[in-house]
C-alpha positions as CSV (number, residue, x, y, z in Angstrom):
1,M,2.6,-4.8,12.8
2,A,2.3,-3.7,16.4
3,L,1.7,0.0,17.4
4,P,4.4,1.8,16.9
5,K,5.2,5.0,18.7
6,V,2.8,7.6,17.4
7,N,3.3,11.3,17.6
8,I,0.2,13.4,17.2
9,R,0.8,17.3,16.7
10,T,-0.5,20.4,15.0
11,A,0.4,20.4,11.2
12,T,2.9,23.2,9.9
13,I,2.7,24.7,6.5
14,D,6.3,22.6,6.0
15,D,3.8,19.3,5.9
16,L,1.8,20.4,3.0
17,S,3.5,18.5,0.6
18,V,2.6,15.3,2.2
19,L,-0.8,16.8,3.2
20,L,-1.9,17.5,-0.4
21,N,-0.8,13.4,-1.4
22,F,-3.3,12.6,1.5
23,E,-5.6,14.7,0.1
24,Q,-5.6,12.9,-3.4
25,E,-5.6,9.9,-1.5
26,I,-8.8,10.5,-0.2
27,I,-10.4,11.7,-3.2
28,K,-9.3,8.7,-5.0
29,A,-10.9,6.3,-2.5
30,E,-14.1,8.3,-2.4
31,R,-14.6,8.8,-6.2
32,P,-16.1,5.2,-6.4
33,F,-18.7,6.4,-3.8
34,D,-19.3,9.5,-5.7
35,V,-20.8,9.9,-9.2
36,T,-20.8,13.6,-8.9
37,I,-17.3,14.1,-8.0
38,K,-16.0,15.8,-11.1
39,E,-13.4,13.9,-13.5
40,G,-10.0,15.1,-13.6
41,P,-7.9,16.7,-11.1
42,I,-9.8,18.2,-8.2
43,S,-8.7,19.4,-4.8
44,Y,-11.5,19.6,-1.6
45,Y,-9.4,21.7,0.8
46,D,-7.7,25.0,1.2
47,I,-5.2,22.7,3.6
48,G,-2.7,25.6,3.7
49,E,-5.2,28.2,4.7
50,M,-6.8,25.9,7.5
51,I,-3.2,25.3,8.6
52,E,-2.4,28.5,9.2
53,D,-5.7,29.6,10.7
54,P,-6.1,30.0,14.2
55,K,-9.9,29.3,14.2
56,S,-8.9,25.5,12.6
57,Q,-6.7,22.8,13.8
58,V,-4.6,20.3,10.9
59,V,-3.4,17.7,12.7
60,V,-0.9,14.8,11.5
61,A,0.5,11.6,13.2
62,E,3.9,10.9,12.8
63,V,6.0,7.4,13.4
64,E,10.0,7.8,13.5
65,G,9.3,11.1,12.0
66,K,7.1,9.7,9.0
67,I,3.2,11.2,8.3
68,V,1.5,8.5,8.3
69,A,-2.4,10.3,9.1
70,S,-4.1,13.5,9.4
71,G,-7.1,15.1,10.3
72,Y,-8.9,18.6,11.2
73,A,-11.5,19.9,12.9
74,I,-13.1,23.5,11.9
75,P,-15.8,25.5,13.6
76,K,-19.3,25.2,11.3
77,K,-22.6,27.1,11.7
78,A,-25.2,25.0,13.1
79,R,-28.8,25.4,11.3
80,H,-30.9,27.8,12.9
81,Y,-33.1,25.8,14.3
82,L,-30.5,23.7,16.3
83,D,-29.6,23.9,20.2
84,H,-26.0,24.6,19.2
85,E,-25.0,27.5,17.3
86,Y,-21.7,26.5,15.9
87,Y,-20.6,22.8,16.1
88,A,-16.8,21.3,15.4
89,Y,-16.6,19.7,12.2
90,L,-14.2,16.9,11.1
91,G,-12.4,16.1,8.2
92,F,-9.7,15.3,5.8
93,M,-9.5,11.8,8.0
94,Y,-6.5,10.1,6.2
95,T,-4.2,7.2,7.5
96,D,-1.2,5.6,4.9
97,E,-2.6,2.4,3.8
98,D,0.9,0.4,6.0
99,Y,-0.7,2.0,9.4
100,R,-4.1,1.1,9.0
101,G,-5.8,-1.1,11.5
102,L,-3.4,0.5,14.7
103,G,-5.9,2.9,16.1
104,I,-4.2,6.1,15.1
105,N,-7.7,7.3,13.4
106,A,-8.5,6.8,17.1
107,M,-6.1,9.0,18.3
108,I,-6.4,11.7,15.9
109,V,-9.8,11.7,16.7
110,E,-9.2,11.8,20.4
111,E,-7.0,14.8,19.6
112,L,-9.7,16.5,17.8
113,K,-12.0,16.0,20.3
114,K,-9.7,17.8,22.8
115,W,-9.8,20.9,20.8
116,S,-13.2,21.1,20.2
117,N,-13.8,20.7,23.7
118,Q,-11.3,23.2,24.8
119,K,-12.7,25.9,22.1
120,G,-16.4,25.2,23.9
121,F,-18.0,23.3,21.1
122,K,-20.7,20.6,22.3
123,E,-21.2,18.7,19.2
124,I,-18.8,17.6,16.7
125,R,-19.9,15.8,13.5
126,L,-18.2,14.4,9.9
127,T,-20.0,13.1,7.2
128,V,-19.0,9.7,5.4
129,Y,-20.6,8.0,2.4
130,D,-22.8,5.3,3.3
131,E,-21.1,2.9,1.2
132,N,-17.8,3.3,3.2
133,L,-18.0,0.6,5.9
134,P,-14.3,0.5,6.8
135,A,-14.7,4.3,7.9
136,I,-18.0,3.8,9.4
137,K,-16.8,1.4,11.4
138,A,-13.8,3.3,12.6
139,Y,-16.3,6.1,13.4
140,E,-18.6,4.2,15.5
141,K,-15.4,3.0,17.4
142,V,-14.4,6.3,18.4
143,G,-17.9,6.9,19.7
144,F,-19.8,8.2,16.9
145,K,-23.6,7.7,15.8
146,K,-25.3,7.7,12.1
147,H,-27.6,10.6,12.3
148,I,-28.5,11.3,9.0
149,I,-28.6,10.1,5.5
150,E,-28.5,12.8,2.3
151,M,-30.2,11.3,-0.3
152,R,-29.9,12.6,-4.3
153,L,-32.0,12.3,-7.5
154,E,-30.5,13.0,-10.3
């Protein structure tokens, strides 16, 4: 598929039903990477609250009026020993299966980077499962570098 005309915009509360479906798709995709995710229906985010929070930025990508991708940037307090007090944390990165590989995720990241820079954040971070190689490759493609690995012991 050739790259269609993509419109990146701020999400509105009217987008919530689509975004809640995206959230469930993210959870479904991440369950195989994380045995500690609870069984049954869960939710990662309060997307409605994020949309309405002036300190957060939720964006969507539209193709011909259809929402096909999403992402957010939120402020997070850094650890006290780091050289920055706050950083922008990116999450809720999802692209509809039919629109993957077209660079739409990169457009979402670019929009969130712009917002983060306008808000004065010097540091932008995200987390990704170490076995989620397609996501890691996509994030590296837009400039992210591996930084730390969180390990766990049962």
